[in-house]
N, C-alpha and C positions, 0 to 999 in steps of 0.2 A: 142205936135205936132211932134211926131217922124216919122210919115209917112205922105206923101202928096199925095192926089188923083189928078193925072194929067189928069183926064177925061175932064177937062175944061181948056181952055187957058185963061179964064177970071179971072184975079187976084181978082177982086171984088166979083165974084161968089164964089171963093174958100174961101176968107176971110169971107164972109157972112155965108157960110156953117159951118166953124169952130166956128164962133160966136154962131150960133144956137146950135151946138152940145155942146159947153161949157156951154151954159145956162141950159142944161139938167142935169148937174152934181149936185149932192146933197152932201153937206159936213156937218160934225158935229165935235164937239170936246168934249173931256172929260178932265176936270181939277179938281183941288181941291179948296174947299172953304177956304178962309182965315179968315172968321168970320161968326157968326150966322146971318141969314137973313131970310126974308120972301118975296119972289118974285114970281109973277104970280101964287099965291095961293100955292106955294111950300115952306114948312118949311125946311130951310137949316141950318145945324149945322156946325160949324167950323170943318174942316177935312173931311166933306162929299165930295164925288166925284159928280160933277155936269155935266149933259149932256146938251150940247148947240146945238141948231138947228135953223138956220136962225136968228142968233144973240139973241136968246131967250133961257133962261134956261127952259128945259122941264122936268127935273127930278133931284132929289138928291138921291144918293145911298151911301151905306156904303163901297162898293167895286168898283174898277175900272171896273171890268167885268160886274157887274150889271149896271153900268152907260153906258157902251157900248151897252148892250142889251136894256136899256131904250131908248137910242137914236134911235136905229134901230126900235124898236116897235112904236116909235112916227112918223115914216115916212110913209105918206100915199102912198099906192101902193107898199110897200116894197116887197110883194110877187112876183111882176113882175120884180124886179131888178135882174140882172144876175151877177154883179161883185161888190165886196166889197174890198176896199183897206184900210188896217190899217197902218197908219204911227205911229210907236211905239216910245214913249218917253223914256227918260233916266231912269225913275223910274219904268219901267215895266219889271218884271222878265220873264225869258224864260217860266216858268210854267204858268204865267198869259197870255202870248202870246198864248201858246198851248190851254189853257182853253177858251180864246176868240174865237179862230178858231173852236174848237170843238163845242162850244155852237151855234155859227153862223151857222155852217154846219148842226147841229142837228135841229135848228129852221127853217132855210131856206135851205132845201136840194138842191135846184136848183141854189144856189148862189156859185160862185167861190170866194174864199177868198185869198187875197195876203197880204204879210207883207213887209213893208219897215222899216228898222231900222233908223228912223229919229234922235233918241237920243235928241229930243228937251227937253228943261228944263221945261216949264210950262204945256204943254199939255201931259197927259199920252197917249192919243190916238187922232189922227186926222183921221177922217173916211171919205172916199169918196165912193160914190155910183154912 
């Protein structure tokens, strides 16, 4: 909430507006599997990168970038989204960042992509739409 709309003097109205807007944010994560598993009909091998959406595993991929794209492809209405923010983990190289941006822009040409160097340990990417 870096900017505040002062078009209303009613604090409750402003609060409710921000609550409503926050509820529209979609987020996902990419992390790695620590063991073989079978969840939600998905066969996951130790070392695979898993895409998480709404607290559910939606894909297992061999690369971080494939996992990012699998997450995005699982989001209903993704074609209408305008902004994608990637919070990049400690294990993501500059080349992987560039590849993720390139593929997202190629696949969703109307989407603006931003990077934040989060350097988090567990999640290769935290994705916000």
